[in-house]
PDB file of all heavy atoms in Angstrom:
ATOM      1  N   MET A   1     114.078  64.284  98.036  1.00  0.00           N
ATOM      2  CA  MET A   1     114.963  65.310  98.642  1.00  0.00           C
ATOM      3  C   MET A   1     115.215  66.509  97.652  1.00  0.00           C
ATOM      4  O   MET A   1     115.331  66.249  96.436  1.00  0.00           O
ATOM      5  CB  MET A   1     116.281  64.670  99.090  1.00  0.00           C
ATOM      6  CG  MET A   1     116.021  63.601 100.238  1.00  0.00           C
ATOM      7  SD  MET A   1     117.518  63.138 100.952  1.00  0.00           S
ATOM      8  CE  MET A   1     117.887  64.642 101.817  1.00  0.00           C
ATOM      9  N   LEU A   2     115.427  67.628  98.173  1.00  0.00           N
ATOM     10  CA  LEU A   2     115.655  68.777  97.385  1.00  0.00           C
ATOM     11  C   LEU A   2     117.151  68.981  97.276  1.00  0.00           C
ATOM     12  O   LEU A   2     117.899  68.675  98.127  1.00  0.00           O
ATOM     13  CB  LEU A   2     115.083  70.100  97.987  1.00  0.00           C
ATOM     14  CG  LEU A   2     113.556  70.099  98.197  1.00  0.00           C
ATOM     15  CD1 LEU A   2     113.175  71.345  98.939  1.00  0.00           C
ATOM     16  CD2 LEU A   2     112.955  70.049  96.782  1.00  0.00           C
ATOM     17  N   ASP A   3     117.571  69.557  96.122  1.00  0.00           N
ATOM     18  CA  ASP A   3     118.964  69.858  95.929  1.00  0.00           C
ATOM     19  C   ASP A   3     119.301  71.133  96.752  1.00  0.00           C
ATOM     20  O   ASP A   3     118.414  71.848  97.158  1.00  0.00           O
ATOM     21  CB  ASP A   3     119.321  70.024  94.453  1.00  0.00           C
ATOM     22  CG  ASP A   3     118.449  71.130  93.716  1.00  0.00           C
ATOM     23  OD1 ASP A   3     117.240  71.015  93.703  1.00  0.00           O
ATOM     24  OD2 ASP A   3     119.047  72.148  93.390  1.00  0.00           O
ATOM     25  N   PRO A   4     120.511  71.485  97.018  1.00  0.00           N
ATOM     26  CA  PRO A   4     120.913  72.568  97.817  1.00  0.00           C
ATOM     27  C   PRO A   4     120.312  74.017  97.385  1.00  0.00           C
ATOM     28  O   PRO A   4     119.907  74.729  98.097  1.00  0.00           O
ATOM     29  CB  PRO A   4     122.456  72.618  97.773  1.00  0.00           C
ATOM     30  CG  PRO A   4     122.766  71.160  97.552  1.00  0.00           C
ATOM     31  CD  PRO A   4     121.704  70.711  96.661  1.00  0.00           C
ATOM     32  N   VAL A   5     120.309  74.170  96.039  1.00  0.00           N
ATOM     33  CA  VAL A   5     119.745  75.393  95.445  1.00  0.00           C
ATOM     34  C   VAL A   5     118.255  75.555  95.817  1.00  0.00           C
ATOM     35  O   VAL A   5     117.777  76.611  96.299  1.00  0.00           O
ATOM     36  CB  VAL A   5     120.068  75.547  93.938  1.00  0.00           C
ATOM     37  CG1 VAL A   5     119.364  76.764  93.396  1.00  0.00           C
ATOM     38  CG2 VAL A   5     121.551  75.562  93.731  1.00  0.00           C
ATOM     39  N   SER A   6     117.497  74.542  95.646  1.00  0.00           N
ATOM     40  CA  SER A   6     116.068  74.554  95.907  1.00  0.00           C
ATOM     41  C   SER A   6     115.803  74.655  97.389  1.00  0.00           C
ATOM     42  O   SER A   6     114.925  75.491  97.755  1.00  0.00           O
ATOM     43  CB  SER A   6     115.391  73.190  95.410  1.00  0.00           C
ATOM     44  OG  SER A   6     115.501  73.181  94.000  1.00  0.00           O
ATOM     45  N   ARG A   7     116.649  74.060  98.140  1.00  0.00           N
ATOM     46  CA  ARG A   7     116.437  74.233  99.676  1.00  0.00           C
ATOM     47  C   ARG A   7     116.728  75.600 100.106  1.00  0.00           C
ATOM     48  O   ARG A   7     116.007  76.138 100.912  1.00  0.00           O
ATOM     49  CB  ARG A   7     117.413  73.176 100.292  1.00  0.00           C
ATOM     50  CG  ARG A   7     117.057  73.010 101.849  1.00  0.00           C
ATOM     51  CD  ARG A   7     117.976  71.947 102.347  1.00  0.00           C
ATOM     52  NE  ARG A   7     117.948  70.687 101.592  1.00  0.00           N
ATOM     53  CZ  ARG A   7     118.905  69.838 101.512  1.00  0.00           C
ATOM     54  NH1 ARG A   7     119.884  69.946 102.227  1.00  0.00           N
ATOM     55  NH2 ARG A   7     118.776  68.726 100.787  1.00  0.00           N
ATOM     56  N   THR A   8     117.788  76.116  99.567  1.00  0.00           N
ATOM     57  CA  THR A   8     118.110  77.622  99.940  1.00  0.00           C
ATOM     58  C   THR A   8     117.007  78.498  99.446  1.00  0.00           C
ATOM     59  O   THR A   8     116.646  79.523 100.209  1.00  0.00           O
ATOM     60  CB  THR A   8     119.427  77.952  99.325  1.00  0.00           C
ATOM     61  OG1 THR A   8     120.480  77.024  99.826  1.00  0.00           O
ATOM     62  CG2 THR A   8     119.887  79.427  99.694  1.00  0.00           C
ATOM     63  N   THR A   9     116.608  78.279  98.209  1.00  0.00           N
ATOM     64  CA  THR A   9     115.469  79.239  97.617  1.00  0.00           C
ATOM     65  C   THR A   9     114.177  79.165  98.543  1.00  0.00           C
ATOM     66  O   THR A   9     113.634  80.136  98.827  1.00  0.00           O
ATOM     67  CB  THR A   9     115.251  78.756  96.184  1.00  0.00           C
ATOM     68  OG1 THR A   9     116.455  78.817  95.503  1.00  0.00           O
ATOM     69  CG2 THR A   9     114.226  79.731  95.588  1.00  0.00           C
ATOM     70  N   GLU A  10     113.845  77.893  98.928  1.00  0.00           N
ATOM     71  CA  GLU A  10     112.691  77.731  99.806  1.00  0.00           C
ATOM     72  C   GLU A  10     112.903  78.476 101.167  1.00  0.00           C
ATOM     73  O   GLU A  10     111.983  79.030 101.525  1.00  0.00           O
ATOM     74  CB  GLU A  10     112.441  76.230 100.010  1.00  0.00           C
ATOM     75  CG  GLU A  10     111.334  75.950 100.888  1.00  0.00           C
ATOM     76  CD  GLU A  10     110.126  75.326 100.178  1.00  0.00           C
ATOM     77  OE1 GLU A  10     110.271  75.038  98.979  1.00  0.00           O
ATOM     78  OE2 GLU A  10     109.074  75.258 100.733  1.00  0.00           O
ATOM     79  N   ALA A  11     114.029  78.397 101.714  1.00  0.00           N
ATOM     80  CA  ALA A  11     114.322  79.036 102.986  1.00  0.00           C
ATOM     81  C   ALA A  11     114.246  80.590 102.824  1.00  0.00           C
ATOM     82  O   ALA A  11     113.653  81.296 103.672  1.00  0.00           O
ATOM     83  CB  ALA A  11     115.672  78.698 103.495  1.00  0.00           C
ATOM     84  N   LEU A  12     114.632  81.055 101.783  1.00  0.00           N
ATOM     85  CA  LEU A  12     114.544  82.558 101.428  1.00  0.00           C
ATOM     86  C   LEU A  12     113.178  83.020 101.225  1.00  0.00           C
ATOM     87  O   LEU A  12     112.691  84.050 101.676  1.00  0.00           O
ATOM     88  CB  LEU A  12     115.433  82.930 100.205  1.00  0.00           C
ATOM     89  CG  LEU A  12     116.975  82.934 100.414  1.00  0.00           C
ATOM     90  CD1 LEU A  12     117.722  83.150  99.030  1.00  0.00           C
ATOM     91  CD2 LEU A  12     117.306  83.908 101.448  1.00  0.00           C
ATOM     92  N   PHE A  13     112.370  82.135 100.569  1.00  0.00           N
ATOM     93  CA  PHE A  13     110.947  82.540 100.420  1.00  0.00           C
ATOM     94  C   PHE A  13     110.142  82.584 101.706  1.00  0.00           C
ATOM     95  O   PHE A  13     109.407  83.409 101.927  1.00  0.00           O
ATOM     96  CB  PHE A  13     110.239  81.549  99.390  1.00  0.00           C
ATOM     97  CG  PHE A  13     110.520  81.753  97.943  1.00  0.00           C
ATOM     98  CD1 PHE A  13     110.661  80.650  97.136  1.00  0.00           C
ATOM     99  CD2 PHE A  13     110.930  82.998  97.489  1.00  0.00           C
ATOM    100  CE1 PHE A  13     111.021  80.792  95.768  1.00  0.00           C
ATOM    101  CE2 PHE A  13     111.160  83.174  96.142  1.00  0.00           C
ATOM    102  CZ  PHE A  13     111.334  82.026  95.282  1.00  0.00           C
ATOM    103  N   TRP A  14     110.474  81.583 102.601  1.00  0.00           N
ATOM    104  CA  TRP A  14     109.900  81.595 103.850  1.00  0.00           C
ATOM    105  C   TRP A  14     110.274  82.780 104.720  1.00  0.00           C
ATOM    106  O   TRP A  14     109.467  83.374 105.432  1.00  0.00           O
ATOM    107  CB  TRP A  14     110.068  80.325 104.671  1.00  0.00           C
ATOM    108  CG  TRP A  14     109.173  79.230 104.198  1.00  0.00           C
ATOM    109  CD1 TRP A  14     109.466  78.148 103.396  1.00  0.00           C
ATOM    110  CD2 TRP A  14     107.859  79.068 104.558  1.00  0.00           C
ATOM    111  NE1 TRP A  14     108.333  77.437 103.190  1.00  0.00           N
ATOM    112  CE2 TRP A  14     107.230  77.911 103.887  1.00  0.00           C
ATOM    113  CE3 TRP A  14     106.934  79.900 105.332  1.00  0.00           C
ATOM    114  CZ2 TRP A  14     105.930  77.540 104.033  1.00  0.00           C
ATOM    115  CZ3 TRP A  14     105.566  79.442 105.422  1.00  0.00           C
ATOM    116  CH2 TRP A  14     105.089  78.318 104.728  1.00  0.00           C
ATOM    117  N   LEU A  15     111.525  83.197 104.535  1.00  0.00           N
ATOM    118  CA  LEU A  15     112.010  84.366 105.238  1.00  0.00           C
ATOM    119  C   LEU A  15     111.244  85.658 104.836  1.00  0.00           C
ATOM    120  O   LEU A  15     110.850  86.474 105.637  1.00  0.00           O
ATOM    121  CB  LEU A  15     113.589  84.487 105.054  1.00  0.00           C
ATOM    122  CG  LEU A  15     114.217  85.730 105.712  1.00  0.00           C
ATOM    123  CD1 LEU A  15     114.050  85.698 107.172  1.00  0.00           C
ATOM    124  CD2 LEU A  15     115.599  85.824 105.293  1.00  0.00           C
ATOM    125  N   ILE A  16     111.128  85.753 103.550  1.00  0.00           N
ATOM    126  CA  ILE A  16     110.396  86.865 102.929  1.00  0.00           C
ATOM    127  C   ILE A  16     108.943  86.902 103.458  1.00  0.00           C
ATOM    128  O   ILE A  16     108.393  87.940 103.846  1.00  0.00           O
ATOM    129  CB  ILE A  16     110.387  86.853 101.491  1.00  0.00           C
ATOM    130  CG1 ILE A  16     111.795  87.187 100.876  1.00  0.00           C
ATOM    131  CG2 ILE A  16     109.388  87.819 100.892  1.00  0.00           C
ATOM    132  CD1 ILE A  16     111.982  86.931  99.473  1.00  0.00           C
ATOM    133  N   MET A  17     108.332  85.754 103.564  1.00  0.00           N
ATOM    134  CA  MET A  17     106.902  85.675 104.085  1.00  0.00           C
ATOM    135  C   MET A  17     106.857  86.028 105.518  1.00  0.00           C
ATOM    136  O   MET A  17     105.984  86.785 105.941  1.00  0.00           O
ATOM    137  CB  MET A  17     106.414  84.200 103.874  1.00  0.00           C
ATOM    138  CG  MET A  17     105.963  83.995 102.459  1.00  0.00           C
ATOM    139  SD  MET A  17     104.955  82.568 102.355  1.00  0.00           S
ATOM    140  CE  MET A  17     106.193  81.461 101.547  1.00  0.00           C
ATOM    141  N   VAL A  18     107.804  85.688 106.315  1.00  0.00           N
ATOM    142  CA  VAL A  18     107.712  85.993 107.765  1.00  0.00           C
ATOM    143  C   VAL A  18     108.051  87.470 107.863  1.00  0.00           C
ATOM    144  O   VAL A  18     107.390  88.074 108.696  1.00  0.00           O
ATOM    145  CB  VAL A  18     108.855  85.206 108.467  1.00  0.00           C
ATOM    146  CG1 VAL A  18     109.100  85.756 109.928  1.00  0.00           C
ATOM    147  CG2 VAL A  18     108.501  83.765 108.596  1.00  0.00           C
ATOM    148  N   LEU A  19     108.922  88.007 107.173  1.00  0.00           N
ATOM    149  CA  LEU A  19     109.287  89.505 107.239  1.00  0.00           C
ATOM    150  C   LEU A  19     107.937  90.298 106.814  1.00  0.00           C
ATOM    151  O   LEU A  19     107.631  91.356 107.389  1.00  0.00           O
ATOM    152  CB  LEU A  19     110.364  89.846 106.350  1.00  0.00           C
ATOM    153  CG  LEU A  19     111.768  89.401 106.941  1.00  0.00           C
ATOM    154  CD1 LEU A  19     112.821  89.791 105.977  1.00  0.00           C
ATOM    155  CD2 LEU A  19     112.007  90.049 108.319  1.00  0.00           C
ATOM    156  N   THR A  20     107.332  89.808 105.796  1.00  0.00           N
ATOM    157  CA  THR A  20     106.046  90.453 105.377  1.00  0.00           C
ATOM    158  C   THR A  20     105.031  90.383 106.516  1.00  0.00           C
ATOM    159  O   THR A  20     104.307  91.475 106.725  1.00  0.00           O
ATOM    160  CB  THR A  20     105.468  89.762 104.026  1.00  0.00           C
ATOM    161  OG1 THR A  20     106.447  89.852 103.132  1.00  0.00           O
ATOM    162  CG2 THR A  20     104.253  90.507 103.560  1.00  0.00           C
ATOM    163  N   PHE A  21     104.846  89.330 107.164  1.00  0.00           N
ATOM    164  CA  PHE A  21     103.866  89.167 108.199  1.00  0.00           C
ATOM    165  C   PHE A  21     104.179  90.042 109.392  1.00  0.00           C
ATOM    166  O   PHE A  21     103.352  90.687 109.902  1.00  0.00           O
ATOM    167  CB  PHE A  21     103.871  87.726 108.670  1.00  0.00           C
ATOM    168  CG  PHE A  21     102.766  87.358 109.654  1.00  0.00           C
ATOM    169  CD1 PHE A  21     101.560  87.352 109.188  1.00  0.00           C
ATOM    170  CD2 PHE A  21     103.061  87.145 110.862  1.00  0.00           C
ATOM    171  CE1 PHE A  21     100.506  87.032 110.080  1.00  0.00           C
ATOM    172  CE2 PHE A  21     102.162  86.741 111.825  1.00  0.00           C
ATOM    173  CZ  PHE A  21     100.752  86.693 111.395  1.00  0.00           C
ATOM    174  N   THR A  22     105.519  90.185 109.634  1.00  0.00           N
ATOM    175  CA  THR A  22     105.931  90.989 110.799  1.00  0.00           C
ATOM    176  C   THR A  22     105.705  92.525 110.387  1.00  0.00           C
ATOM    177  O   THR A  22     105.221  93.224 111.260  1.00  0.00           O
ATOM    178  CB  THR A  22     107.460  90.877 111.076  1.00  0.00           C
ATOM    179  OG1 THR A  22     107.606  89.404 111.341  1.00  0.00           O
ATOM    180  CG2 THR A  22     107.942  91.619 112.258  1.00  0.00           C
ATOM    181  N   ALA A  23     105.956  92.861 109.164  1.00  0.00           N
ATOM    182  CA  ALA A  23     105.842  94.243 108.795  1.00  0.00           C
ATOM    183  C   ALA A  23     104.267  94.651 108.801  1.00  0.00           C
ATOM    184  O   ALA A  23     103.999  95.766 108.997  1.00  0.00           O
ATOM    185  CB  ALA A  23     106.322  94.476 107.321  1.00  0.00           C
ATOM    186  N   THR A  24     103.471  93.673 108.605  1.00  0.00           N
ATOM    187  CA  THR A  24     101.997  93.857 108.578  1.00  0.00           C
ATOM    188  C   THR A  24     101.630  94.377 110.034  1.00  0.00           C
ATOM    189  O   THR A  24     100.811  95.221 110.141  1.00  0.00           O
ATOM    190  CB  THR A  24     101.232  92.648 108.230  1.00  0.00           C
ATOM    191  OG1 THR A  24     101.645  92.307 106.916  1.00  0.00           O
ATOM    192  CG2 THR A  24      99.753  92.873 108.296  1.00  0.00           C
ATOM    193  N   PHE A  25     102.118  93.654 111.040  1.00  0.00           N
ATOM    194  CA  PHE A  25     101.771  94.188 112.398  1.00  0.00           C
ATOM    195  C   PHE A  25     102.256  95.534 112.635  1.00  0.00           C
ATOM    196  O   PHE A  25     101.558  96.317 113.264  1.00  0.00           O
ATOM    197  CB  PHE A  25     102.315  93.133 113.396  1.00  0.00           C
ATOM    198  CG  PHE A  25     101.520  91.900 113.468  1.00  0.00           C
ATOM    199  CD1 PHE A  25     102.118  90.666 113.222  1.00  0.00           C
ATOM    200  CD2 PHE A  25     100.218  91.911 113.860  1.00  0.00           C
ATOM    201  CE1 PHE A  25     101.363  89.474 113.326  1.00  0.00           C
ATOM    202  CE2 PHE A  25      99.423  90.724 114.028  1.00  0.00           C
ATOM    203  CZ  PHE A  25     100.049  89.545 113.663  1.00  0.00           C
ATOM    204  N   ASN A  26     103.468  95.906 112.157  1.00  0.00           N
ATOM    205  CA  ASN A  26     104.069  97.132 112.328  1.00  0.00           C
ATOM    206  C   ASN A  26     103.142  98.215 111.658  1.00  0.00           C
ATOM    207  O   ASN A  26     102.842  99.310 112.185  1.00  0.00           O
ATOM    208  CB  ASN A  26     105.425  97.259 111.977  1.00  0.00           C
ATOM    209  CG  ASN A  26     106.367  96.570 112.855  1.00  0.00           C
ATOM    210  OD1 ASN A  26     106.002  96.276 114.021  1.00  0.00           O
ATOM    211  ND2 ASN A  26     107.445  96.219 112.285  1.00  0.00           N
ATOM    212  N   ALA A  27     102.630  97.951 110.439  1.00  0.00           N
ATOM    213  CA  ALA A  27     101.878  98.846 109.766  1.00  0.00           C
ATOM    214  C   ALA A  27     100.472  99.072 110.348  1.00  0.00           C
ATOM    215  O   ALA A  27      99.819 100.008 110.289  1.00  0.00           O
ATOM    216  CB  ALA A  27     101.750  98.441 108.244  1.00  0.00           C
ATOM    217  N   ALA A  28      99.961  97.931 110.828  1.00  0.00           N
ATOM    218  CA  ALA A  28      98.616  97.903 111.497  1.00  0.00           C
ATOM    219  C   ALA A  28      98.645  98.904 112.687  1.00  0.00           C
ATOM    220  O   ALA A  28      97.612  99.510 112.959  1.00  0.00           O
ATOM    221  CB  ALA A  28      98.283  96.520 111.891  1.00  0.00           C
ATOM    222  N   GLU A  29      99.762  98.977 113.312  1.00  0.00           N
ATOM    223  CA  GLU A  29      99.803  99.889 114.455  1.00  0.00           C
ATOM    224  C   GLU A  29     100.083 101.359 114.052  1.00  0.00           C
ATOM    225  O   GLU A  29      99.880 102.284 114.791  1.00  0.00           O
ATOM    226  CB  GLU A  29     100.897  99.449 115.403  1.00  0.00           C
ATOM    227  CG  GLU A  29     100.644  98.120 116.074  1.00  0.00           C
ATOM    228  CD  GLU A  29     101.823  97.587 116.821  1.00  0.00           C
ATOM    229  OE1 GLU A  29     102.853  98.297 116.995  1.00  0.00           O
ATOM    230  OE2 GLU A  29     101.768  96.523 117.462  1.00  0.00           O
ATOM    231  N   ALA A  30     100.472 101.511 112.761  1.00  0.00           N
ATOM    232  CA  ALA A  30     100.753 102.878 112.316  1.00  0.00           C
ATOM    233  C   ALA A  30      99.592 103.723 112.133  1.00  0.00           C
ATOM    234  O   ALA A  30      99.666 104.910 112.209  1.00  0.00           O
ATOM    235  CB  ALA A  30     101.559 102.869 111.065  1.00  0.00           C
ATOM    236  N   GLY A  31      98.428 103.090 111.792  1.00  0.00           N
ATOM    237  CA  GLY A  31      97.127 103.834 111.588  1.00  0.00           C
ATOM    238  C   GLY A  31      96.920 104.295 110.225  1.00  0.00           C
ATOM    239  O   GLY A  31      95.758 104.859 110.027  1.00  0.00           O
ATOM    240  N   ARG A  32      97.783 104.022 109.420  1.00  0.00           N
ATOM    241  CA  ARG A  32      97.499 104.473 107.979  1.00  0.00           C
ATOM    242  C   ARG A  32      96.781 103.332 107.205  1.00  0.00           C
ATOM    243  O   ARG A  32      97.288 102.279 107.080  1.00  0.00           O
ATOM    244  CB  ARG A  32      98.762 104.787 107.230  1.00  0.00           C
ATOM    245  CG  ARG A  32      99.354 106.147 107.655  1.00  0.00           C
ATOM    246  CD  ARG A  32     100.529 106.475 106.896  1.00  0.00           C
ATOM    247  NE  ARG A  32     101.686 106.327 107.802  1.00  0.00           N
ATOM    248  CZ  ARG A  32     102.904 106.195 107.387  1.00  0.00           C
ATOM    249  NH1 ARG A  32     103.169 106.198 106.159  1.00  0.00           N
ATOM    250  NH2 ARG A  32     103.904 105.955 108.247  1.00  0.00           N
ATOM    251  N   GLU A  33      95.567 103.564 106.856  1.00  0.00           N
ATOM    252  CA  GLU A  33      94.620 102.588 106.201  1.00  0.00           C
ATOM    253  C   GLU A  33      95.288 102.002 104.885  1.00  0.00           C
ATOM    254  O   GLU A  33      95.207 100.786 104.659  1.00  0.00           O
ATOM    255  CB  GLU A  33      93.235 103.120 106.038  1.00  0.00           C
ATOM    256  CG  GLU A  33      92.316 102.008 105.732  1.00  0.00           C
ATOM    257  CD  GLU A  33      92.076 101.025 106.839  1.00  0.00           C
ATOM    258  OE1 GLU A  33      92.082 101.377 108.022  1.00  0.00           O
ATOM    259  OE2 GLU A  33      91.874  99.835 106.517  1.00  0.00           O
ATOM    260  N   ASP A  34      95.817 102.785 104.098  1.00  0.00           N
ATOM    261  CA  ASP A  34      96.338 102.327 102.758  1.00  0.00           C
ATOM    262  C   ASP A  34      97.563 101.434 102.925  1.00  0.00           C
ATOM    263  O   ASP A  34      97.618 100.327 102.236  1.00  0.00           O
ATOM    264  CB  ASP A  34      96.850 103.570 101.914  1.00  0.00           C
ATOM    265  CG  ASP A  34      95.640 104.496 101.574  1.00  0.00           C
ATOM    266  OD1 ASP A  34      94.539 103.977 101.549  1.00  0.00           O
ATOM    267  OD2 ASP A  34      96.055 105.595 101.230  1.00  0.00           O
ATOM    268  N   VAL A  35      98.435 101.745 103.825  1.00  0.00           N
ATOM    269  CA  VAL A  35      99.606 100.847 104.103  1.00  0.00           C
ATOM    270  C   VAL A  35      99.129  99.541 104.710  1.00  0.00           C
ATOM    271  O   VAL A  35      99.593  98.439 104.345  1.00  0.00           O
ATOM    272  CB  VAL A  35     100.561 101.542 104.978  1.00  0.00           C
ATOM    273  CG1 VAL A  35     101.771 100.615 105.387  1.00  0.00           C
ATOM    274  CG2 VAL A  35     101.095 102.783 104.403  1.00  0.00           C
ATOM    275  N   ARG A  36      98.218  99.691 105.631  1.00  0.00           N
ATOM    276  CA  ARG A  36      97.675  98.413 106.328  1.00  0.00           C
ATOM    277  C   ARG A  36      97.038  97.513 105.133  1.00  0.00           C
ATOM    278  O   ARG A  36      97.322  96.276 105.166  1.00  0.00           O
ATOM    279  CB  ARG A  36      96.622  98.825 107.336  1.00  0.00           C
ATOM    280  CG  ARG A  36      96.227  97.625 108.129  1.00  0.00           C
ATOM    281  CD  ARG A  36      95.128  97.941 109.130  1.00  0.00           C
ATOM    282  NE  ARG A  36      95.434  99.150 109.888  1.00  0.00           N
ATOM    283  CZ  ARG A  36      94.618  99.975 110.521  1.00  0.00           C
ATOM    284  NH1 ARG A  36      93.347  99.630 110.588  1.00  0.00           N
ATOM    285  NH2 ARG A  36      95.046 100.996 111.201  1.00  0.00           N
ATOM    286  N   LEU A  37      96.257  97.992 104.355  1.00  0.00           N
ATOM    287  CA  LEU A  37      95.632  97.232 103.328  1.00  0.00           C
ATOM    288  C   LEU A  37      96.575  96.684 102.389  1.00  0.00           C
ATOM    289  O   LEU A  37      96.411  95.450 102.035  1.00  0.00           O
ATOM    290  CB  LEU A  37      94.595  98.143 102.574  1.00  0.00           C
ATOM    291  CG  LEU A  37      93.768  97.502 101.537  1.00  0.00           C
ATOM    292  CD1 LEU A  37      92.808  96.349 102.185  1.00  0.00           C
ATOM    293  CD2 LEU A  37      92.937  98.485 100.712  1.00  0.00           C
ATOM    294  N   MET A  38      97.529  97.343 102.030  1.00  0.00           N
ATOM    295  CA  MET A  38      98.571  96.818 101.072  1.00  0.00           C
ATOM    296  C   MET A  38      99.355  95.671 101.720  1.00  0.00           C
ATOM    297  O   MET A  38      99.593  94.555 101.034  1.00  0.00           O
ATOM    298  CB  MET A  38      99.572  97.793 100.688  1.00  0.00           C
ATOM    299  CG  MET A  38     100.727  97.361  99.692  1.00  0.00           C
ATOM    300  SD  MET A  38     101.898  98.604  99.388  1.00  0.00           S
ATOM    301  CE  MET A  38     102.747  98.642 100.946  1.00  0.00           C
ATOM    302  N   LEU A  39      99.717  95.752 102.972  1.00  0.00           N
ATOM    303  CA  LEU A  39     100.470  94.688 103.648  1.00  0.00           C
ATOM    304  C   LEU A  39      99.561  93.509 103.906  1.00  0.00           C
ATOM    305  O   LEU A  39     100.127  92.423 103.840  1.00  0.00           O
ATOM    306  CB  LEU A  39     101.140  95.251 104.911  1.00  0.00           C
ATOM    307  CG  LEU A  39     102.225  96.206 104.636  1.00  0.00           C
ATOM    308  CD1 LEU A  39     102.831  96.760 105.857  1.00  0.00           C
ATOM    309  CD2 LEU A  39     103.391  95.414 103.876  1.00  0.00           C
ATOM    310  N   ILE A  40      98.357  93.678 104.243  1.00  0.00           N
ATOM    311  CA  ILE A  40      97.440  92.563 104.426  1.00  0.00           C
ATOM    312  C   ILE A  40      97.338  91.820 103.125  1.00  0.00           C
ATOM    313  O   ILE A  40      97.268  90.586 103.088  1.00  0.00           O
ATOM    314  CB  ILE A  40      96.120  93.108 105.017  1.00  0.00           C
ATOM    315  CG1 ILE A  40      96.288  93.546 106.439  1.00  0.00           C
ATOM    316  CG2 ILE A  40      95.120  91.972 104.909  1.00  0.00           C
ATOM    317  CD1 ILE A  40      95.134  94.191 107.034  1.00  0.00           C
ATOM    318  N   ALA A  41      97.254  92.541 102.011  1.00  0.00           N
ATOM    319  CA  ALA A  41      97.154  91.869 100.666  1.00  0.00           C
ATOM    320  C   ALA A  41      98.416  91.040 100.484  1.00  0.00           C
ATOM    321  O   ALA A  41      98.338  89.935  99.834  1.00  0.00           O
ATOM    322  CB  ALA A  41      96.920  92.871  99.624  1.00  0.00           C
ATOM    323  N   ALA A  42      99.555  91.636 100.788  1.00  0.00           N
ATOM    324  CA  ALA A  42     100.844  90.947 100.600  1.00  0.00           C
ATOM    325  C   ALA A  42     100.825  89.601 101.475  1.00  0.00           C
ATOM    326  O   ALA A  42     101.311  88.585 100.953  1.00  0.00           O
ATOM    327  CB  ALA A  42     101.979  91.796 100.981  1.00  0.00           C
ATOM    328  N   VAL A  43     100.483  89.684 102.701  1.00  0.00           N
ATOM    329  CA  VAL A  43     100.466  88.453 103.433  1.00  0.00           C
ATOM    330  C   VAL A  43      99.372  87.444 102.922  1.00  0.00           C
ATOM    331  O   VAL A  43      99.724  86.205 102.973  1.00  0.00           O
ATOM    332  CB  VAL A  43     100.026  88.836 104.971  1.00  0.00           C
ATOM    333  CG1 VAL A  43      99.772  87.531 105.688  1.00  0.00           C
ATOM    334  CG2 VAL A  43     101.166  89.607 105.630  1.00  0.00           C
ATOM    335  N   GLY A  44      98.309  87.937 102.507  1.00  0.00           N
ATOM    336  CA  GLY A  44      97.359  87.030 101.863  1.00  0.00           C
ATOM    337  C   GLY A  44      97.847  86.305 100.662  1.00  0.00           C
ATOM    338  O   GLY A  44      97.705  85.088 100.509  1.00  0.00           O
ATOM    339  N   SER A  45      98.592  86.989  99.827  1.00  0.00           N
ATOM    340  CA  SER A  45      99.246  86.375  98.608  1.00  0.00           C
ATOM    341  C   SER A  45     100.294  85.363  99.094  1.00  0.00           C
ATOM    342  O   SER A  45     100.443  84.303  98.401  1.00  0.00           O
ATOM    343  CB  SER A  45      99.665  87.408  97.620  1.00  0.00           C
ATOM    344  OG  SER A  45     100.823  88.073  98.160  1.00  0.00           O
ATOM    345  N   SER A  46     101.063  85.678 100.080  1.00  0.00           N
ATOM    346  CA  SER A  46     102.058  84.865 100.584  1.00  0.00           C
ATOM    347  C   SER A  46     101.466  83.577 101.135  1.00  0.00           C
ATOM    348  O   SER A  46     102.008  82.452 100.916  1.00  0.00           O
ATOM    349  CB  SER A  46     102.979  85.505 101.624  1.00  0.00           C
ATOM    350  OG  SER A  46     103.678  86.562 101.102  1.00  0.00           O
ATOM    351  N   ILE A  47     100.425  83.721 101.876  1.00  0.00           N
ATOM    352  CA  ILE A  47      99.686  82.465 102.405  1.00  0.00           C
ATOM    353  C   ILE A  47      99.108  81.611 101.200  1.00  0.00           C
ATOM    354  O   ILE A  47      99.262  80.407 101.324  1.00  0.00           O
ATOM    355  CB  ILE A  47      98.662  82.911 103.427  1.00  0.00           C
ATOM    356  CG1 ILE A  47      99.267  83.483 104.632  1.00  0.00           C
ATOM    357  CG2 ILE A  47      97.695  81.720 103.731  1.00  0.00           C
ATOM    358  CD1 ILE A  47      98.354  84.133 105.623  1.00  0.00           C
ATOM    359  N   ALA A  48      98.583  82.280 100.174  1.00  0.00           N
ATOM    360  CA  ALA A  48      98.025  81.615  99.121  1.00  0.00           C
ATOM    361  C   ALA A  48      99.099  80.796  98.349  1.00  0.00           C
ATOM    362  O   ALA A  48      98.869  79.690  97.836  1.00  0.00           O
ATOM    363  CB  ALA A  48      97.284  82.515  98.163  1.00  0.00           C
ATOM    364  N   GLU A  49     100.327  81.319  98.312  1.00  0.00           N
ATOM    365  CA  GLU A  49     101.420  80.669  97.571  1.00  0.00           C
ATOM    366  C   GLU A  49     101.919  79.526  98.484  1.00  0.00           C
ATOM    367  O   GLU A  49     102.171  78.475  97.875  1.00  0.00           O
ATOM    368  CB  GLU A  49     102.550  81.610  97.343  1.00  0.00           C
ATOM    369  CG  GLU A  49     103.748  80.952  96.682  1.00  0.00           C
ATOM    370  CD  GLU A  49     105.021  81.836  96.762  1.00  0.00           C
ATOM    371  OE1 GLU A  49     104.874  83.014  97.112  1.00  0.00           O
ATOM    372  OE2 GLU A  49     106.020  81.386  96.285  1.00  0.00           O
ATOM    373  N   GLY A  50     101.896  79.665  99.731  1.00  0.00           N
ATOM    374  CA  GLY A  50     102.353  78.637 100.558  1.00  0.00           C
ATOM    375  C   GLY A  50     101.464  77.495 100.595  1.00  0.00           C
ATOM    376  O   GLY A  50     101.730  76.294 100.588  1.00  0.00           O
TER     377      GLY A  50
END
């Protein structure tokens, strides 16, 4: 079992990953290739960490 600090930290990391994934869809619709590429890379690194 995780202690409360580790559990809270894990929840915050998952929240950041979900927000990054959501922001990727918004940027993909924006049409700017640089922003889209950067956010796809961020989601990829989040998935690799998970």
